[in-house]
N, C-alpha and C positions, 0 to 999 in steps of 0.2 A: 951761603951765597943766598938761599928764600928762603932765607928762616922766615916765623911772621913776627916775632919778636925782636928778635937783637942781631939778625944776620943782615949783608948790604944791603939787600933790595927791602926792607924793612924802614934802615935808616935815609936810604933818597925816600921812604914812602912819607915819612915823618918832615920832610924839607916840601916834600910832594904830591900832593896827598891825592891829587887826577894821573897820577903814573899809572902805565899800563904794564903789569908784569909777567910772566910766563915763563914755565918752571920748561914744556915742551911741546911746541904746538902741536905737532901732528900729534902724540900720546892722548893732546885733549878730545881731538876729534878723532884717535879711536874707542878715549870713553862717551864721545859723543854715538859711537853706531854704536853701544854695550841695548841687549832689546829687552821687553819686557818676558813676563815669565812663560803667556802662551809664545809667543816669535822663538824664544831662546827656546823650551821643549819640543818648540816644530824642527826648530837647526840641530839641535844637539840627537833629532832622531832621524833625518836628513844625515848629519856623516856619521850618525851609526851605520847606518844604511852603507854608505862610503867604503865606510870598513870593514863593513858582512860578505859585501862584492868586491871586493880589493883586497885587502889585506887580511881578512881571518883564512881562508883556505888560497893557495897557490891555484886548485884543484878547479875550486868555483872562477875566479878571477878567470883564468885562462878560456873558460869556456864562455864566459862572458864576453869576452874581449873577439870568440870565433862566432861567437850572439850574432855582436852589435859588427863582427865585420860582414855575414852573411843579409844582415836585413841593408845594408848599405842606407847607414847609419852616417849624420850629421859627423861623427867625434870618431872615433876607436877604442876612445877610452875612459874610463871616469879618471878625476881630479884629486888626488891625499890632501885634504887638508888639517895645517901647522896655523892652534893656534896662534904662533911668538911667530908670522907672517902675516901682517895685517891683511896684504892683500889677497891670500889664498880664497878668504870665505865669498868670492864675488865670483873669480875664476873656478871656483871646487862646483856653484851654484848653479853657474850657466850650462857649466858640463852638464849635470847632471839634469838642469833642466832639458837641452835639447834631443837628452835619450829617453825622454820619460815614457814612452813609449816603446821602448825597446825592453827600458829596464820594469817595466810592468809586465810585460810578455816575458821575460829572462825569471821575472820575480815566481811567475804561475807554474814553473816549472820545477822548482824548489821546495824541498815537502817539509822545511822546517821552520818550527815555532815563531824566530823570527821573520823569517822569511814574511809568514803570514800578516805578523803586526806590518811590517813593511807593506805588506800587499792592501793590506785598510788602512794607507797612510796615501798611497796613489790613487788611490779610488776613491780618494772624498775631494768631492768640490769648493768642501771649506781651507781643507789641507795647503789645497794646490791652489787655490788662491790668494792664498796667503803666501805659499812659499815660491808664487810669482813673483809679490811684493818684491819680497827681501830681494830675488836678484835683479830688480828694479831698483833699491835705493842703497842695494849694496854699489852698484853701480855707480851709485852719483857717487859716493862715500868716494870708492875708492879715483873716482877722476880728482879730486878734492884734495888727498894723499897724492899722486902723483902730482898734482903743483906743486906741493910743498916739500916734494923733496928734488934734491939734484944739486949740485953744486954751485955755489955764490948764492944761494938760498938766506939769505937774513929776514929778521919780523918785519922790515918796511917792506919788502914779497911776497909774504904770505898771507898779513893778517888781515889785507884785504880780499883776499880765494874765502879767507876764512868766514867774514862781513860780508860777505855777497853771498856764499852759501846757507846763512839765516836766512840770510830773504828768503835765497830759495825754499829756505820747508815750508816758510808761511804759503808764498805758490803754489810749492808740492799739495799741500795740506787744503787746501782749495779744486787746484787739479784730481786730486785721485777720490774727489767725489763725482768730478764732470766729465769733459771729456777724455782725459786718463793720457793727454799728453807728449807728459813725462813716464808712465809708466807701461812702454809701448807693450812691454811680456804681459801685465796682468793685464791691459786691455784685449791683447790677441787672444788670453784662453778667456777671457769670461766671455770675449763674442763664441768661438768657437765652441763654450760649455753652451752658451744662451742655443746656437746653431742646435748643437748636437740633443737640450733638451724641445728645442723647437721639433726636430727632425720624431724624438724617440712620440712626442704628445700627436705627431702626426699622424706615425706609426700605431699609434694605441687606434685613435679614434678612426683609421681605415678599418682594422680589427674589431674595433666596436659596430661599425656600420655595416662590415662586411657578416658579423656576427647574428646584428636585427634584420640583413635582409635573409639571412639561414633562417631565421626564428620565424621568420614574415611568413617564407616559402613551406617551413612545415607546418608551423600556424594556418595556410592555404588547402594543405595536404589535407589538415588536420579537420580543415574545414569539408575537403570537397570528402572524405571519407564519413566523415557524419553525415551527411546530404546523404548519400550512397546506402548509409544503411537507416535511417527516415526512411526511404523510398524504399526500401527493401524490406521493412517490417510495417509500410505504410501498404506493400503488396505481400507481406504475409497476411494483413489483418486480411484485406482483403478476399485472400487463398481461403481464409480464416471460417468469413460470411460466409463465401462461396458454401464453403465444406455444410456448411449449419446449415443451409436455406435447403443444401442438399439429402442431407439427412434428417430433416424436418419434411423434405416430399416423399423421402424414401417412408421415414415412419406414417407418415395418411398417404400411400399407395397401400404398407401393408395391411394399415388399419379396413379399407378398403375390398381390400381383397380377403381380409378376417370375417368382415361384413359379408363378402358375399359369398365363403363358405360355411358361415351360420344360413 
């Protein structure tokens, strides 16, 4: 049907070269959602963390659900990711993102080597900002996929949605470098991260100012002590001079006494 040389579509294109042909328009949108090396590695690491917490150990999964419930989180559990289900990526990432703070605290209680690797990812501002970007962009891809599915959908209905999304990508490229109106998760994270960095800088500056004040107080005490030492040294010198003077007078008196005896 869709062969390049001898099938039905190829023969039609000989008569109508400008004709558009699609094997599966939904499948093509999924191919457009493929990730590059860095984001693919980050996505794999996130999915491995979900499997580590949810699937590898029933005890760990129960403890996680109990921990999340006690933390009053927005959801009670992680969502498993299935590669054959196109819509599950965004859902799994959204669940993970909504309880990321609880997950970070729970991973700190785990002692395995894998948990330490996931802790590094959760504590990295770069990885978490990229993960927030994936949450937003997969949300947009999910919206597109839902528009392409359903009963009585034909190429006439779905092609405008794909073409509109291709134009949106150009808008997203500009927006992600600007106000990030179409990337609310990323914007919220960067704002929080900026506030956190600012708070850390303010705290560091306060600690520095406090240390500097303590240093100044110590320096003043040192100067006062040095002044007291100098004053004491002057008094000692004065006392020594008086002692020497008294000793000289004593020697003179002794000389007079000796002369008187003679």
